[in-house]
N, C-alpha and C positions, 0 to 999 in steps of 0.2 A: 504494500500500500504506500502511495506517495505521501510526502510530507504535507502536501496541499489537502489531500483527502483526510489525513489525520487531524489537521488543523480545522477543517470544516466540520468533521464529526465532533470535535471537542467543543466548538462554538455552538453547534446545534444542541449538544448535551447541556451546556451551560444555560442556554435560553430556556430549554425545557425545564431545568431545575428551578430557574427563576420564576417561571409561571407556576410551578408546583408550590413554591414557597408563598407566592402571592395568594393562591387559592387557599392554602392552609391558614394564612393570616386572616383572610376574609371569613372562612368557615368558622374558625375558632372565635373570632370577634362577634359574629352573628349569634353563635351558639351561646357563648358565655354572657354576651350582652343581654340576652333574653332570659337567662337563668335568674338574674337578680329579681325580676318580677315573679317568675315561676316559684321561687323559694317562698315568697310571701303567701302564695296560695297553698303552701304546705303547712303553714303555721295555724295553730288553733286547737283542733281536736287531738291530733297526734303529736306526741312529744318530739321535739326537733331531732334528738339523737336517734329515735326510732325511725323517723323519716329518712335520715341519712343511711341507716341500715337497709331499709327497703330499696333506696336508690342504688346503692352500690352492690347489693346482692343481685338485683335484676341486671345491672350493667355487667357484672362479672359473668353471669350466666350467658348473656348475649355475646360477650367476647369469647368465652369458651366454645359456644356454638359456632361462632365465626371461624375460629381456629380449626374446629373439626370439619367444617364444610370445605375449608381450604387445605385440609390434610396437613395442617401445621402442628407439630408436636407441642404438647402442653408440658412436657418434661423440662424441668430446669435443673441446673447444677446447684450445688450447695451455695456457691457464691452468688448465683443469680437469684436464688430464693431469699438470701439475706438482703440483697438489694431490693427485691420486690416487697419484702416485709417492711423495710425501711420506708419505702414509698407509701405503702398501705397505712402504716402507723402515722407518718408525718402528714401526708397530703390528704388521704381519703378518710382518716379517722379524726385526728386532732384538728386539722385545718378546717374541714367542712363542718364538723360538729360545732366548732367555735363560731363560724360564720352564721350558721342557722340560729344559734342561740343569740348572737349579737344583734341580728336583725329584728329580734323581739323588742329591743330597747333603744335602738338607734336607727335613723333612716338609712335606706339603702344608698343614698347619695353620699353620706358620710363614710359608710363602709367602702364604697367605691374609691373614695379619695385615699383612704388608708391602704387599700389594696394596690393602688397605682404605685405605691412605694416599693412593690415587689421587684420591679425592674431595676431599681437602684440597689436594694438589699441583695438581689441575686448576684450582682457584680461583686459585692463584698464577700458573699458566701463562697463563690467560686475562686476568689482570690485567696481566701484562707484555706479552702479544702484542696485546691489543685494548683495553686500558685499561678493561676491564669491572670495575665495583665490585660485588662480591657482597654480598648482604644479610647482616646479622648472623645471621639464621636459618640461612643456608647454611653459614657458618663453624661455627656451633654444631653443626649436623647432622653435618658432616664429622668434627668432634672426637668426637661421640657414636659415630659409626660406628667409628672407630679404637678407642676405649675399649671398645665392645661386643665387637668381634672379639678384642681382647686377653683379655677375661674369658671369652669363649666358648672360646678355645683355650688357656686358662691351663694346664690339666693337660698338654697336649701340649708346650707350650713348656717347662714345668718339667722334663719328662722327656727333653727333646731333648738330644742330645750336641753342644754347640757347639764342635766341633773346627775345625781349619783349613778343611776341605772345607765344613763347614756354614756357616761365616762367609763363605766364598767364594760359596756358594749364595745367602745373604742379600744380599750385595753385588750379585750378578748380578740378583736380583729387583728391587732398588732401581733399577738401571739400566733394567730392563724397564718399571718403572712410569713412570720419567722419559720413556722412549721412547714409551710409550702416551699420555702427556700431549701430547707433541709431535705424535703422530698425530692427536689430537683437534683440535689447532690447525690442522693441515693440512686436516682434514675440514671444519672451519668455513670455511676459505678456499675449499674446493671448493663449499660451500653459497653463499658470497658470489658465486662465479663462475658460479652458476646450474646446477651439475651435478645430475643426477638421482641418487637414492640407489642404485638397483640397478646401473646402468651404472658409476658411479664406484667403487662398492664392488667390483664384479667386476674392474675394471681394477686397483684397489689390491691385491686379493688376487693377481692375476696378476703384478703387479710384485713383490710380496713373495716369491712362490714363485720367480720368475725370479732375483731377487737371491740368495736362499739356494741355489738350484741352481748358480749361477755360483760362489758361495763354496765349495760342496761339491766342485765340479770342480777349483777351484784348489788346495784343501787336500787333495785326494785321498781324500775320504771314500768308503767303500764303498757302492754303491747296492744295498743288500739290501732284501728284502721278506719279511715274515712271513705265510705263507699259513695262518693259523689263524683260527678263528671269532672268537676274542678280539680279535685285532689288526684284522681286517676290520670287525667290528661297532663297535669303538671308533673306528676311522677314519671310518666312515660317520656315526656320531653326532657326532663332532667337526666333520666337514665340513658336514653338512646342518643339524643342530640348533645346534651351537655356533658355526658360522660364518655360513652363509647366513641362516637364520631369525633368529638372535639379533642379528646386525649390522644386518639390515634394520630390525628393531624398534628397536634401539638408536639408530641414526642418525635414524630417524623421530622418536623421542622427543626426541632432542637438538635437532632442528630446531624442534619444537613448544614445548618447555619449557626448552631450554638444556642445556648440557653439565654444569652443576653437579648438576642432578637426575639426568641420565642416568648420570654417572660414579659416583653413589652406589650403583649396582648392584654395584660392586666390594666394598661392605660387606655387601650383602644376600646375594650368592652364597655366601659361606662358611656361612651358615645352612643352606642346602640341602646343601652339601658335608659338613657335620657329620651331617646326617640320613642321607646316603648312607654315610658312614663307620660310623654306628650299624648300618645294615642289613648291610653287607658286611665290616666290620672290627671289629665288636664294641665300638664306642665307647660309653662311659657318660656320662650327663649329670648334673652337679652343680648346686648352687645358683648358683655363679658363672657357669656356662654359661647358665642360665636368665636371670640378671640381664643377661648380655651380649646375649641375644636381645632383651630389653626395651629396652635402650639403642639397639640398631641400628634396631629398628622405630620407636622414638620419633623418631630422627633422620630416618627416611624420612617420617614424619608431618609434621615441621617443614618439610622440603623441599617437600612437596606443598602446604603452606600458604603458602609463600613465593612471591613474584612471580618471573616468568621472569627469569633472569640473562642 
């Protein structure tokens, strides 16, 4: 094969990868941007921890079924299971349980602002865990994301009642963000150990659901279920779209372009959340909100321009 053919093939592969990255970003943003509202439909009758158990049990079953249909082995090595357990404990147990609980006491807009910090905290976590030096563009993009979400949610933040329960909710969300960063570190260790995305994610969700189920049994939480269309449809959306599809896309993006780019979705998702709030909750958009959108999108542009971290 001539050098011209090799060069052309490499260029085509690069373009294809860029389109795949863009699709992953869009799908994850739309999926997680709508889950903020879907989570509020889960609150009320069923304890938040139990709802998370239902969500990731269903998601794990769907992922295992997907692996079987594709004849992908569900067997993991010891190192891969350790990594999957770490993701399950950090991301799918601690992180999501804390977010569900926090949304009982603080508005989803405030939770979104706190979660936008994950892009920044992820850079710090990977620097400590793997010695990775992020580019200045990545640091700048993370800061732009946080600033943009602050502007986007400024009206909601100013009207929020920051009482003791609200501050507790913010504290729990910060712990959830930290747990999510730890989960990303374990996901990277699973990648290094050679685990496949679908099987390892399925096991991680199963571990997370199992840990929370054990916690619920020990603490005596009631195993209720709400047989309403609202609860069932939101559960299906959270499990299939917000968990199975989104995390397959997310971890694929992270392996191709690094977790700095992938974790920036935490700043993009609130944009969709605000649109959903406009449709169902009557949110209005001001000049500050539009400026916030511009900052977040510019941060994403900088990350796409930066090299893989």
